[in-house]
C-alpha positions in Angstrom: -0.1 0.0 0.0 1.2 3.3 -0.8 1.8 6.3 1.8 -1.2 8.2 0.3 -3.5 5.3 0.3 -2.4 4.4 4.0 -3.1 7.9 5.1 -6.5 8.1 3.3 -7.4 4.9 5.2 -6.3 6.3 8.5 -8.3 9.4 7.6 -11.6 7.6 6.9 -11.1 5.4 9.9 -10.9 8.3 12.4 -13.8 10.3 11.0 -16.7 10.6 13.5 -19.6 13.0 14.3 -17.3 15.7 15.8 -15.0 15.7 12.8 -15.5 19.0 10.9 -17.1 18.8 7.8 -14.9 21.1 5.7 -11.3 20.1 6.1 -8.5 19.9 3.8 -6.9 16.5 2.7 -3.7 17.3 4.4 -5.5 17.8 7.9 -6.0 14.2 9.4 -7.8 14.1 12.7 -5.4 13.3 15.6 -8.0 12.1 18.1 -8.9 8.5 18.1 -12.4 7.5 17.1 -13.0 6.0 20.6 -11.8 8.9 22.7 -14.2 11.2 24.2 -13.9 14.9 23.7 -15.4 17.3 26.0 -18.5 19.3 24.7 -18.1 23.0 23.8 -20.5 23.9 26.8 -18.3 22.1 29.2 -15.2 24.0 28.4 -16.8 27.6 28.2 -15.4 30.1 30.4 -18.7 31.6 31.0 -20.5 28.4 32.0 -21.3 29.5 35.6 -21.8 33.3 34.6 -25.5 34.0 34.3 -26.0 37.4 32.8 -29.4 38.9 33.3 -31.6 39.9 30.4 -31.6 43.6 29.3 -35.1 44.1 30.3 -35.0 48.0 29.8 -33.8 47.5 26.1 -36.4 44.8 25.4 -39.2 47.2 27.0 -38.2 50.0 24.7 -38.0 47.9 21.6 -41.5 46.5 22.4 -42.7 50.0 23.1 -41.3 51.2 19.8 -42.8 48.5 17.8 -46.3 49.2 19.5 -46.2 52.9 18.9 -44.9 52.8 15.2 -48.3 51.5 13.7 -50.2 54.0 15.9 -48.1 57.0 14.7 -48.5 55.7 11.0 -52.3 55.6 11.0 -52.8 58.8 12.8 -51.6 60.8 9.9 -54.5 59.6 7.5 -57.1 62.1 9.0 -54.8 65.1 8.6 -52.6 64.5 5.3 -55.4 65.8 3.0 -55.9 69.0 4.9 -52.2 69.7 5.2 -51.6 69.0 1.4 -54.7 71.2 0.5 -53.5 74.1 2.8 -49.7 74.1 2.1 -49.6 72.6 -1.5 -51.3 75.5 -3.5 -52.7 72.5 -5.7 -56.0 72.0 -7.4 -58.6 70.0 -5.5 -58.3 67.1 -7.9 -54.6 66.7 -7.2 -54.8 66.5 -3.4 -55.6 62.7 -3.4 -52.7 62.0 -5.6 -50.0 64.0 -3.4 -51.4 62.6 0.0 -51.2 59.1 -1.4 -47.7 59.6 -2.6 -46.6 61.0 0.9 -48.4 58.1 2.5 -46.7 55.5 0.2 -43.2 57.0 1.0 -43.9 56.2 4.7 -44.3 52.6 4.2 -41.3 50.3 4.4 
């Protein structure tokens, strides 16, 4: 058997569920298939450190998500009057420009 065939056979015999999927052909796993390796959460330095949730930030984000649609829909009763008074437009064009402004506000 050639040396490349022997290394290929050794590589395939050492592959198991913790072997990375994307490796180069030169990198052969050094751990034996029967050895147990520690899990990632067991070796984590922050294993015992419980950090609290940022409740203030979460509350502010929920509040912003609640207020946004209310602010968006509160413009509808007033947009036509604003366009009519400030736009110096014909009455037939007010609907077009108010629809344009409202459509620009949507995501």
